[in-house]
MARSE-909531 format. One record per atom (N, C-alpha, C): residue in three letters; x, y, z. Coordinates in steps of 0.02 Angstrom, whole numbers, padded with zeros to 5 digits, always signed. Example, Ala and Ser with C-alpha at 12.3 -4.5 7.8 and 13.67 -1.06 7.14 Angstrom:
<sites>
ala+00660-00284+00390 ala+00615-00225+00390 ala+00660-00165+00390 ser+00642-00112+00354 ser+00684-00053+00357 ser+00645+00002+00394 
</sites>
This chain:
<sites>
met+00042-00060+00000 met+00000+00000+00000 met+00043+00063+00000 asp+00097+00061+00037 asp+00144+00117+00038 asp+00170+00130-00033 glu+00190+00077-00067 glu+00217+00084-00134 glu+00164+00104-00184 ala+00101+00082-00172 ala+00049+00092-00222 ala+00014+00160-00215 ser+00017+00192-00156 ser-00022+00252-00144 ser+00021+00307-00115 asp+00014+00367-00142 asp+00050+00425-00113 asp+00013+00455-00054 arg-00042+00422-00032 arg-00078+00443+00028 arg-00055+00405+00090 val-00012+00356+00080 val+00002+00308+00134 val+00077+00303+00145 lys+00097+00304+00210 lys+00166+00291+00228 lys+00167+00239+00284 leu+00204+00185+00273 leu+00212+00132+00322 leu+00272+00146+00366 val+00263+00144+00432 val+00319+00150+00478 val+00316+00093+00528 glu+00373+00074+00554 glu+00376+00025+00608 glu+00382+00063+00674 ile+00337+00049+00721 ile+00340+00085+00785 ile+00377+00045+00838 gly+00404-00013+00820 gly+00443-00054+00865 gly+00432-00128+00851 lys+00465-00170+00891 lys+00458-00242+00885 lys+00409-00268+00938 thr+00375-00323+00921 thr+00330-00355+00969 thr+00370-00400+01015 glu+00336-00430+01063 glu+00370-00476+01109 glu+00398-00537+01073 phe+00368-00556+01016 phe+00394-00612+00977 phe+00441-00589+00922 gly+00456-00524+00920 gly+00505-00498+00873 gly+00477-00478+00806 arg+00411-00478+00798 arg+00381-00454+00736 arg+00383-00378+00733 ser+00379-00352+00673 ser+00372-00280+00663 ser+00302-00259+00682 gln+00296-00205+00721 gln+00230-00177+00736 gln+00217-00118+00690 pro+00169-00124+00644 pro+00161-00073+00592 pro+00113-00017+00612 met+00126+00042+00585 met+00079+00098+00588 met+00077+00129+00518 met+00016+00141+00494 met+00007+00175+00431 met-00011+00248+00445 ile+00027+00294+00416 ile+00009+00365+00417 ile-00027+00379+00352 ile-00088+00406+00357 ile-00129+00417+00298 ile-00152+00490+00298 thr-00140+00524+00243 thr-00162+00593+00235 thr-00154+00611+00161 ala-00173+00672+00143 ala-00165+00694+00074 ala-00090+00698+00056 pro-00073+00684-00006 pro-00002+00683-00026 pro+00035+00747-00007 gln+00003+00805-00016 gln+00037+00868-00002 gln+00052+00877+00072 asn+00013+00844+00115 asn+00025+00851+00187 asn+00089+00818+00210 phe+00112+00768+00173 phe+00174+00734+00192 phe+00234+00781+00189 asn+00230+00833+00148 asn+00284+00881+00145 asn+00292+00920+00210 gln+00237+00925+00248 gln+00238+00962+00311 gln+00223+00917+00371 ile+00234+00851+00363 ile+00212+00804+00415 ile+00248+00816+00481 asp+00312+00833+00478 asp+00348+00846+00540 asp+00322+00909+00575 arg+00301+00958+00535 arg+00272+01019+00564 arg+00206+01004+00598 tyr+00164+00964+00567 tyr+00099+00947+00598 tyr+00109+00907+00662 lys+00159+00863+00662 lys+00175+00826+00723 lys+00198+00874+00778 glu+00241+00921+00759 glu+00266+00970+00808 glu+00210+01012+00838 ile+00162+01032+00796 ile+00105+01071+00821 ile+00065+01031+00871 ser+00051+00968+00855 ser+00014+00926+00901 ser+00051+00918+00967 gln+00117+00910+00964 gln+00157+00905+01025 gln+00154+00969+01067 lys+00162+01025+01034 lys+00162+01089+01071 lys+00094+01103+01104 leu+00040+01088+01069 leu-00026+01100+01097 leu-00039+01052+01155 gly-00019+00989+01148 gly-00030+00940+01200 gly+00010+00954+01263 arg+00071+00980+01255 arg+00114+00993+01312 arg+00099+01061+01344 ala+00064+01105+01308 ala+00035+01166+01335 ala+00086+01211+01370 glu+00145+01216+01341 glu+00198+01259+01369 glu+00207+01322+01326 ile+00153+01342+01292 ile+00154+01401+01249 ile+00099+01449+01272 thr+00099+01509+01243 thr+00049+01558+01262 thr-00018+01543+01228 glu-00070+01575+01253 glu-00136+01565+01222 glu-00136+01590+01150 ala-00103+01645+01137 ala-00101+01672+01069 ala-00066+01623+01022 glu-00011+01594+01045 glu+00024+01544+01004 glu-00021+01483+00993 ala-00057+01462+01044 ala-00100+01404+01038 ala-00156+01416+00988 arg-00185+01475+00989 arg-00238+01489+00941 arg-00212+01489+00869 ala-00152+01517+00860 ala-00123+01518+00793 ala-00106+01447+00769 leu-00077+01407+00814 leu-00060+01339+00795 leu-00122+01296+00782 ser-00176+01310+00818 ser-00238+01272+00808 ser-00266+01283+00738 lys-00254+01342+00711 lys-00277+01356+00643 lys-00228+01328+00591 glu-00164+01327+00608 glu-00114+01303+00560 glu-00113+01226+00557 gly-00126+01194+00613 gly-00116+01122+00618 gly-00171+01080+00588 lys-00160+01015+00590 lys-00209+00965+00568 lys-00223+00920+00628 pro-00286+00906+00643 pro-00300+00859+00697 pro-00273+00790+00681 val-00250+00756+00733 val-00221+00689+00726 val-00270+00639+00757 val-00290+00589+00717 val-00337+00538+00740 val-00304+00470+00736 trp-00302+00436+00792 trp-00274+00368+00798 trp-00331+00318+00795 ile-00325+00267+00752 ile-00374+00213+00748 ile-00335+00147+00751 asp-00350+00106+00801 asp-00315+00042+00807 asp-00363-00016+00803 gly-00335-00075+00803 gly-00374-00136+00803 gly-00329-00195+00819 gly-00360-00250+00841 gly-00324-00312+00851 gly-00292-00321+00919 leu-00304-00275+00966 leu-00272-00281+01032 leu-00289-00348+01063 his-00353-00366+01062 his-00374-00432+01085 his-00386-00475+01022 ala-00341-00523+01012 ala-00338-00556+00947 ala-00397-00600+00932 asn-00436-00620+00983 asn-00497-00659+00969 asn-00555-00613+00950 glu-00546-00548+00954 glu-00596-00499+00932 glu-00577-00478+00862 val-00596-00521+00814 val-00565-00517+00748 val-00590-00459+00706 val-00648-00430+00724 val-00673-00373+00685 val-00621-00316+00686 gly-00591-00305+00744 gly-00546-00248+00752 gly-00488-00246+00704 ala-00455-00303+00694 ala-00399-00305+00648 ala-00422-00303+00575 gln-00477-00336+00561 gln-00501-00339+00491 gln-00526-00271+00467 gln-00557-00232+00512 gln-00582-00167+00491 gln-00525-00119+00474 leu-00466-00130+00504 leu-00408-00089+00486 leu-00391-00098+00412 ile-00394-00160+00389 ile-00377-00174+00319 ile-00426-00139+00272 glu-00490-00145+00287 glu-00541-00113+00245 glu-00537-00037+00248 thr-00526-00010+00308 thr-00521+00063+00315 thr-00461+00090+00276 leu-00405+00055+00281 leu-00346+00075+00243 leu-00360+00075+00168 tyr-00394+00022+00145 tyr-00410+00019+00073 tyr-00455+00076+00052 gln-00506+00091+00092 gln-00553+00144+00074 gln-00518+00212+00072 leu-00478+00226+00122 leu-00445+00291+00125 leu-00392+00298+00070 ala-00361+00244+00050 ala-00309+00246+00000 ala-00336+00248-00071 ser-00397+00225-00081 ser-00422+00215-00150 ser-00481+00260-00169 arg-00521+00281-00121 arg-00581+00319-00138 arg-00565+00390-00159 asn-00604+00416-00206 asn-00594+00484-00230 asn-00657+00526-00224 asp-00703+00505-00181 asp-00763+00545-00169 asp-00745+00607-00128 glu-00790+00655-00129 glu-00778+00719-00097 glu-00763+00712-00022 glu-00801+00668+00011 glu-00792+00660+00083 glu-00722+00634+00100 thr-00701+00581+00065 thr-00636+00552+00079 thr-00580+00602+00065 leu-00584+00638+00010 leu-00532+00686-00008 leu-00528+00742+00044 lys-00586+00763+00070 lys-00587+00815+00121 lys-00554+00789+00185 ile-00569+00728+00204 ile-00537+00698+00263 ile-00461+00696+00255 leu-00439+00674+00197 leu-00367+00670+00184 leu-00334+00738+00186 asp-00368+00789+00161 asp-00341+00857+00161 asp-00333+00884+00232 glu-00380+00868+00275 glu-00386+00903+00339 glu-00363+00864+00400 val-00349+00799+00393 val-00336+00757+00452 val-00273+00715+00440 ile-00235+00704+00494 ile-00180+00656+00493 ile-00206+00593+00528 ile-00207+00537+00492 ile-00237+00475+00518 ile-00181+00425+00532 leu-00183+00396+00591 leu-00136+00344+00610 leu-00174+00279+00619 leu-00162+00230+00576 leu-00192+00164+00582 leu-00140+00117+00612 val-00158+00086+00668 val-00108+00048+00706 val-00134-00021+00723 his-00094-00072+00707 his-00110-00140+00730 his-00081-00149+00800 ala-00125-00162+00848 ala-00104-00162+00918 ala-00074-00228+00941 asn-00082-00282+00903 asn-00056-00347+00925 asn-00044-00393+00866 pro+00008-00380+00826 pro+00022-00422+00767 pro+00034-00495+00786 asp+00068-00507+00842 asp+00080-00576+00863 asp+00014-00614+00870 gly-00032-00583+00906 gly-00096-00615+00921 gly-00136-00630+00859 met-00135-00584+00810 met-00173-00596+00749 met-00147-00658+00712 glu-00080-00664+00709 glu-00052-00722+00673 glu-00065-00787+00711 ile-00058-00785+00777 ile-00070-00845+00818 ile-00143-00867+00811 met-00189-00819+00818 met-00260-00835+00816 met-00281-00858+00746 ser-00255-00824+00694 ser-00273-00842+00625 ser-00248-00912+00607 asp-00187-00927+00625 asp-00160-00993+00610 asp-00201-01048+00643 trp-00220-01036+00705 trp-00260-01086+00742 trp-00329-01094+00710 tyr-00362-01038+00695 tyr-00429-01041+00668 tyr-00431-01074+00599 met-00381-01061+00558 met-00381-01086+00489 met-00352-01155+00481 arg-00330-01186+00536 arg-00295-01250+00530 arg-00341-01306+00505 asn-00406-01299+00516 asn-00454-01350+00496 asn-00484-01331+00428 glu-00475-01374+00379 glu-00501-01359+00312 glu-00577-01359+00311 asp-00608-01395+00356 asp-00681-01396+00361 asp-00704-01332+00396 lys-00733-01286+00359 lys-00751-01221+00388 lys-00801-01227+00444 thr-00842-01279+00443 thr-00893-01287+00495 thr-00863-01307+00562 lys-00800-01329+00562 lys-00768-01352+00623 lys-00715-01303+00649 arg-00711-01245+00619 arg-00663-01195+00642 arg-00687-01162+00706 ala-00641-01149+00752 ala-00660-01119+00816 ala-00601-01077+00841 gln-00617-01032+00888 gln-00567-00987+00914 gln-00541-01008+00983 asn-00554-01071+01002 asn-00534-01094+01069 asn-00460-01109+01072 ile-00421-01057+01062 ile-00348-01064+01057 ile-00319-01087+01124 pro-00271-01134+01125 pro-00246-01162+01188 pro-00186-01125+01217 val-00166-01069+01186 val-00109-01031+01211 val-00128-00957+01217 leu-00087-00917+01250 leu-00098-00846+01254 leu-00087-00814+01186 tyr-00130-00765+01168 tyr-00120-00731+01104 tyr-00081-00666+01112 gln-00051-00657+01170 gln+00003-00608+01179 gln+00053-00644+01223 lys+00117-00639+01209 lys+00167-00686+01236 lys+00162-00697+01311 tyr+00149-00644+01349 tyr+00150-00650+01422 tyr+00083-00639+01455 val+00040-00597+01427 val-00019-00574+01464 val-00086-00589+01430 gly-00084-00612+01367 gly-00147-00628+01333 gly-00195-00570+01332 his-00257-00583+01353 his-00311-00533+01352 his-00295-00474+01397 asp-00251-00484+01445 asp-00235-00429+01491 asp-00186-00379+01462 asn-00173-00384+01397 asn-00132-00331+01367 asn-00166-00263+01368 asn-00232-00263+01380 asn-00267-00200+01388 asn-00269-00177+01461 arg-00227-00208+01502 arg-00221-00186+01572 arg-00150-00159+01584 asp-00113-00147+01530 asp-00041-00135+01536 asp-00021-00063+01520 phe-00069-00019+01504 phe-00049+00046+01478 phe-00035+00098+01531 tyr-00039+00079+01595 tyr-00015+00124+01647 tyr+00055+00104+01671 met+00079+00045+01650 met+00145+00024+01672 met+00190+00002+01614 asn+00163-00012+01555 asn+00203-00025+01496 asn+00254-00081+01506 asn+00231-00138+01529 asn+00275-00196+01536 asn+00290-00231+01470 met+00242-00227+01423 met+00248-00263+01360 met+00277-00217+01306 ser+00314-00246+01260 ser+00343-00207+01205 ser+00289-00171+01166 glu+00233-00205+01152 glu+00180-00174+01113 glu+00152-00113+01149 ser+00143-00118+01215 ser+00117-00061+01253 ser+00165-00002+01250 thr+00230-00016+01257 thr+00280+00037+01253 thr+00281+00069+01184 asn+00277+00028+01132 asn+00276+00055+01064 asn+00218+00103+01055 ile+00159+00082+01078 ile+00099+00122+01070 ile+00103+00186+01112 ser+00125+00180+01175 ser+00128+00238+01218 ser+00178+00290+01192 leu+00233+00268+01164 leu+00281+00316+01136 leu+00250+00356+01079 gln+00209+00323+01038 gln+00176+00359+00984 gln+00122+00407+01010 gln+00086+00384+01060 gln+00030+00424+01086 gln+00052+00483+01128 tyr+00103+00474+01169 tyr+00120+00525+01219 tyr+00185+00561+01207 val+00226+00537+01161 val+00290+00569+01146 val+00292+00594+01074 glu+00274+00551+01027 glu+00282+00568+00956 glu+00224+00609+00928 trp+00163+00582+00931 trp+00108+00611+00894 trp+00057+00648+00937 leu+00044+00626+00997 leu-00006+00657+01040 leu-00073+00668+01003 pro-00106+00614+00981 pro-00169+00621+00945 pro-00222+00654+00988 gln-00266+00691+00956 gln-00322+00722+00992 gln-00378+00671+01004 ile-00385+00623+00958 ile-00435+00570+00965 ile-00400+00503+00958 ile-00416+00457+01003 ile-00390+00389+01000 ile-00450+00341+00999 tyr-00456+00302+00946 tyr-00513+00257+00937 tyr-00488+00186+00942 asn-00511+00150+00994 asn-00490+00083+01011 asn-00548+00034+00997 his-00541-00007+00945 his-00594-00054+00924 his-00592-00118+00966 his-00650-00139+00991 his-00656-00201+01028 his-00721-00236+01010 gln-00730-00295+01038 gln-00793-00331+01036 gln-00795-00379+01096 ser-00858-00395+01117 ser-00918-00392+01078 ser-00970-00347+01112 gly-01017-00322+01073 gly-01070-00281+01101 gly-01119-00320+01143 pro-01159-00285+01183 pro-01209-00319+01225 pro-01259-00359+01183 ala-01282-00415+01210 ala-01330-00458+01174 ala-01391-00418+01153 gly-01412-00428+01091 gly-01470-00392+01065 gly-01454-00325+01034 thr-01390-00307+01031 thr-01368-00246+00998 thr-01314-00263+00947 val-01292-00212+00910 val-01235-00220+00865 val-01172-00192+00894 val-01175-00131+00919 val-01114-00098+00942 val-01129-00052+01001 ala-01086-00053+01050 ala-01088-00008+01107 ala-01033+00044+01099 gly-01051+00108+01111 gly-01002+00161+01104 gly-01018+00220+01148 pro-00983+00275+01139 pro-00993+00334+01181 pro-01059+00369+01164 pro-01084+00409+01212 pro-01059+00421+01280 pro-01071+00361+01325 tyr-01029+00355+01377 tyr-01030+00297+01421 tyr-01073+00309+01482 arg-01084+00256+01520 arg-01132+00260+01576 arg-01105+00304+01632 asp-01151+00330+01671 asp-01134+00365+01734 asp-01120+00315+01788 pro-01084+00335+01841 pro-01049+00399+01847 pro-00984+00399+01807 phe-00966+00457+01781 phe-00901+00462+01747 phe-00847+00478+01798 asn-00785+00468+01777 asn-00728+00481+01821 asn-00719+00556+01828 his-00733+00582+01887 his-00736+00654+01897 his-00668+00688+01900 val-00613+00649+01898 val-00548+00681+01898 val-00529+00708+01829 phe-00564+00686+01777 phe-00548+00709+01710 phe-00574+00780+01700 asp-00542+00816+01655 asp-00568+00881+01635 asp-00638+00871+01606 pro-00686+00913+01625 pro-00754+00905+01599 pro-00757+00908+01522 leu-00708+00940+01491 leu-00706+00941+01418 leu-00697+00872+01389 ile-00663+00828+01426 ile-00657+00759+01402 ile-00726+00727+01398 ile-00766+00735+01450 ile-00831+00703+01452 ile-00877+00731+01399 thr-00879+00797+01391 thr-00923+00826+01340 thr-00897+00814+01269 ser-00831+00807+01262 ser-00804+00789+01196 ser-00822+00718+01177 leu-00825+00673+01227 leu-00850+00605+01214 leu-00922+00607+01189 asp-00962+00651+01218 asp-01031+00660+01195 asp-01032+00681+01122 ala-00990+00730+01105 ala-00990+00758+01038 ala-00969+00706+00986 val-00915+00669+01000 val-00893+00618+00954 val-00944+00561+00950 gly-00972+00543+01007 gly-01024+00492+01007 gly-01084+00510+00966 ala-01104+00574+00968 ala-01161+00597+00928 ala-01146+00590+00854 ala-01084+00607+00834 ala-01065+00599+00764 ala-01068+00526+00743 met-01048+00481+00787 met-01047+00410+00770 met-01117+00381+00763 ile-01160+00393+00812 ile-01227+00363+00809 ile-01268+00396+00753 asn-01259+00461+00742 asn-01295+00494+00687 asn-01275+00465+00620 arg-01212+00451+00611 arg-01188+00423+00547 arg-01223+00355+00534 leu-01225+00313+00585 leu-01257+00248+00576 leu-01331+00256+00559 his-01365+00303+00593 his-01436+00311+00580 his-01449+00339+00510 val-01407+00385+00488 val-01413+00412+00420 val-01406+00355+00369 glu-01362+00308+00383 glu-01349+00252+00337 glu-01395+00192+00351 asp-01446+00202+00393 asp-01494+00150+00410 asp-01460+00089+00438 lys-01414+00101+00485 lys-01379+00047+00520 lys-01401+00048+00593 pro-01449+00006+00613 pro-01474+00006+00681 pro-01428-00031+00730 gly-01444-00025+00795 gly-01412-00067+00844 gly-01358-00035+00885 tyr-01348+00032+00880 tyr-01298+00066+00921 tyr-01327+00078+00990 thr-01290+00060+01042 thr-01312+00072+01110 thr-01260+00111+01149 arg-01283+00151+01196 arg-01240+00199+01231 arg-01268+00211+01302 leu-01235+00255+01340 leu-01258+00273+01407 leu-01272+00210+01448 asp-01332+00204+01476 asp-01347+00146+01517 asp-01366+00085+01475 gly-01359+00091+01408 gly-01371+00033+01366 gly-01315-00018+01368 ser-01259+00001+01398 ser-01203-00047+01405 ser-01168-00034+01471 val-01119-00075+01486 val-01085-00072+01551 val-01022-00028+01549 phe-01002-00004+01491 phe-00936+00027+01483 phe-00935+00098+01512 ser-00879+00115+01542 ser-00873+00178+01579 ser-00806+00210+01565 thr-00790+00262+01602 thr-00726+00297+01596 thr-00681+00283+01656 trp-00693+00228+01692 trp-00660+00218+01756 trp-00597+00175+01753 trp-00590+00130+01706 trp-00530+00088+01706 trp-00470+00130+01684 asn-00418+00131+01724 asn-00362+00177+01714 asn-00305+00149+01672 gly-00306+00085+01656 gly-00248+00055+01624 gly-00256+00035+01553 gly-00311+00055+01520 gly-00325+00032+01453 gly-00298+00077+01399 leu-00297+00050+01337 leu-00271+00087+01281 leu-00310+00151+01268 arg-00376+00152+01280 arg-00414+00212+01266 arg-00431+00251+01330 thr-00417+00223+01390 thr-00433+00259+01451 thr-00373+00295+01481 thr-00313+00266+01476 thr-00254+00302+01498 thr-00247+00369+01461 pro-00265+00374+01396 pro-00261+00439+01363 pro-00303+00495+01395 tyr-00355+00477+01433 tyr-00393+00529+01466 tyr-00349+00571+01512 tyr-00299+00538+01542 tyr-00254+00574+01586 tyr-00204+00618+01548 his-00206+00612+01482 his-00165+00655+01439 his-00209+00701+01397 asn-00272+00709+01419 asn-00319+00755+01388 asn-00336+00736+01315 met-00334+00671+01301 met-00353+00645+01236 met-00421+00613+01239 ile-00459+00618+01186 ile-00526+00591+01183 ile-00522+00517+01164 gly-00528+00474+01214 gly-00521+00403+01203 gly-00589+00370+01189 ile-00595+00339+01130 ile-00657+00309+01108 ile-00651+00233+01109 leu-00699+00201+01140 leu-00706+00128+01138 leu-00771+00110+01104 thr-00768+00063+01058 thr-00829+00029+01036 thr-00821-00046+01046 glu-00876-00078+01060 glu-00880-00151+01066 glu-00933-00175+01017 ile-00911-00211+00965 ile-00956-00230+00911 ile-00962-00306+00906 val-01018-00329+00882 val-01028-00401+00871 val-00996-00422+00805 gly-00993-00487+00793 gly-00971-00512+00729 gly-00919-00567+00734 ser-00923-00615+00689 ser-00876-00671+00688 ser-00873-00700+00618 pro-00814-00724+00598 pro-00810-00760+00534 pro-00848-00826+00536 ser-00861-00852+00596 ser-00905-00910+00603 ser-00978-00885+00603 pro-01026-00927+00585 pro-01096-00904+00583 pro-01117-00872+00649 tyr-01151-00815+00644 tyr-01172-00777+00703 tyr-01242-00748+00690 ser-01281-00742+00743 ser-01347-00710+00739 ser-01356-00662+00797 ile-01392-00608+00785 ile-01413-00563+00839 ile-01468-00598+00878 pro-01459-00610+00942 pro-01510-00647+00980 pro-01571-00603+00996 leu-01626-00636+01011 leu-01686-00601+01032 leu-01680-00583+01106 val-01679-00519+01120 val-01679-00493+01189 val-01738-00444+01192 pro-01795-00465+01217 pro-01857-00423+01213 pro-01847-00352+01237 asp-01812-00341+01292 asp-01803-00274+01317 asp-01764-00229+01269 arg-01724-00259+01226 arg-01685-00220+01179 arg-01725-00196+01118 leu-01786-00222+01111 leu-01827-00205+01052 leu-01866-00141+01062 ile-01866-00114+01122 ile-01904-00052+01137 ile-01855+00007+01134 pro-01865+00054+01088 pro-01819+00110+01083 pro-01817+00151+01148 asn-01758+00171+01167 asn-01750+00218+01223 asn-01688+00260+01210 asn-01670+00304+01256 asn-01613+00348+01245 asn-01548+00309+01240 gly-01545+00252+01273 gly-01485+00211+01269 gly-01477+00177+01201 thr-01534+00154+01174 thr-01533+00120+01108 thr-01591+00149+01067 pro-01580+00206+01034 pro-01635+00239+00999 pro-01663+00201+00938 tyr-01620+00159+00907 tyr-01640+00124+00846 tyr-01620+00051+00854 pro-01664+00010+00884 pro-01647-00060+00896 pro-01638-00099+00832 val-01598-00151+00836 val-01585-00195+00779 val-01633-00255+00782 thr-01654-00279+00725 thr-01697-00338+00721 thr-01655-00401+00731 pro-01674-00446+00775 pro-01636-00508+00784 pro-01633-00549+00719 gly-01580-00587+00712 gly-01573-00630+00653 gly-01501-00638+00632 pro-01489-00673+00577 pro-01420-00686+00554 pro-01382-00621+00543 trp-01317-00624+00559 trp-01275-00564+00555 trp-01209-00582+00521 pro-01201-00565+00456 pro-01139-00582+00421 pro-01080-00540+00446 phe-01022-00570+00444 phe-00961-00536+00467 phe-00949-00472+00429 arg-00964-00473+00364 arg-00952-00415+00322 arg-00990-00354+00348 arg-01049-00365+00376 arg-01088-00308+00400 arg-01054-00274+00459 ser-01021-00313+00501 ser-00983-00283+00557 ser-00926-00240+00531 ile-00893-00263+00478 ile-00839-00223+00448 ile-00867-00158+00420 asp-00924-00161+00387 asp-00955-00100+00359 asp-00973-00051+00415 tyr-01000-00076+00469 tyr-01015-00033+00526 tyr-00951+00000+00552 ser-00898-00038+00559 ser-00836-00012+00586 ser-00808+00044+00542 val-00810+00034+00476 val-00785+00085+00430 val-00829+00148+00436 ser-00894+00140+00443 ser-00938+00197+00451 ser-00921+00236+00515 leu-00908+00200+00568 leu-00890+00233+00632 leu-00823+00269+00626 asn-00775+00239+00590 asn-00711+00273+00578 asn-00722+00338+00539 tyr-00762+00333+00487 tyr-00775+00392+00446 tyr-00813+00446+00485 ala-00857+00426+00530 ala-00892+00474+00572 ala-00843+00514+00615 ile-00795+00480+00645 ile-00745+00514+00686 ile-00701+00559+00643 leu-00680+00534+00585 leu-00638+00574+00542 leu-00675+00636+00516 asn-00739+00629+00501 asn-00779+00688+00481 asn-00786+00737+00538 his-00794+00712+00599 his-00797+00756+00657 his-00731+00796+00663 ala-00675+00763+00650 ala-00611+00797+00653 ala-00605+00850+00598 val-00633+00837+00539 val-00633+00886+00485 val-00672+00948+00507 arg-00732+00937+00533 arg-00777+00993+00549 arg-00758+01031+00611 his-00721+00999+00656 his-00704+01031+00720 his-00629+01028+00734 gly-00589+01028+00681 gly-00517+01019+00690 gly-00485+01071+00733 asp-00499+01135+00720 asp-00467+01188+00760 asp-00490+01185+00832 glu-00553+01166+00845 glu-00577+01159+00914 glu-00542+01101+00949 leu-00535+01045+00915 leu-00501+00988+00945 leu-00429+01007+00964 leu-00395+01042+00921 leu-00326+01062+00935 leu-00322+01112+00992 tyr-00364+01163+00990 tyr-00361+01214+01043 tyr-00383+01187+01110 asn-00436+01147+01110 asn-00459+01118+01174 asn-00407+01072+01204 phe-00369+01039+01162 phe-00313+00997+01185 phe-00264+01039+01225 tyr-00247+01097+01197 tyr-00203+01144+01233 tyr-00237+01169+01297 leu-00300+01187+01293 leu-00334+01217+01350 leu-00336+01170+01409 met-00349+01106+01397 met-00350+01057+01452 met-00280+01049+01483 gly-00230+01048+01441 gly-00162+01044+01466 gly-00141+01105+01505 lys-00164+01164+01484 lys-00147+01226+01517 lys-00175+01228+01588 lys-00234+01199+01598 lys-00264+01197+01665 lys-00220+01159+01713 ile-00188+01106+01689 ile-00144+01066+01732 ile-00083+01107+01753 his-00056+01147+01706 his+00002+01189+01722 his-00018+01242+01774 
</sites>
């Protein structure tokens, strides 16, 4: 993709615990690569908030918002890694007005959070030629030392992958939005996302909480416009802002808007179950999904729509995202 597209640059952010390369794709308009170091510097300066308000306002207008999108952290949650591939393809190949505007106005970082796990899980799942007998009941950890608990490591960075990611998030790029894909959503829904349930963690800047509301509104509205039901939020799911060690929650302490979604979907046959209480629209789930068969491809389509919703939000509110990033950091100083 790097060789085929002038919108894409492949970089290695470090080695995994098994010694594989951990890749990150930088995606933006070709002309932005000429100033990519400048845009990175602006994001760093605003995030560290060691400049004057006048400088911050000027840099907010000059800069480009940085949006991080990852997948694959939990290797048995296969939608996350697969949506990265489709999102990369769409951003690299589409020439519609929306995509070109996103590329012009946003710096996108696509990151595979656990390459080791994807290969381990894929090899195990595909070992049986009979597709009806394939299963994900892998007998080993899909991260060398901690398995599923690799999402409990971002406050101490014991694992190579965690260190690689943290260096990009807090030293190199300082993204304003970090989107961490997971699964699975609550039974009877398709995807759980922001805003999250009360009570929220009151130590965060209130701008973090209201920014989660704003990004969440863009996400659910996009799905409804595209007639994609099943998004649940608030008390519709159990997810909150309280866990301090996760890939999308540790960023809250760095004044970054950390987004989590939990989506359904499997390469093995899957159906949305009947949950009667989920069929009644409410503020948590305004547009319920009809129970029934759910193809894996549909989960990928939902994920790409959610990515585009966040990227569009960054286009429309880029200077606000950049300046608010500075403002939250300035309060700490």
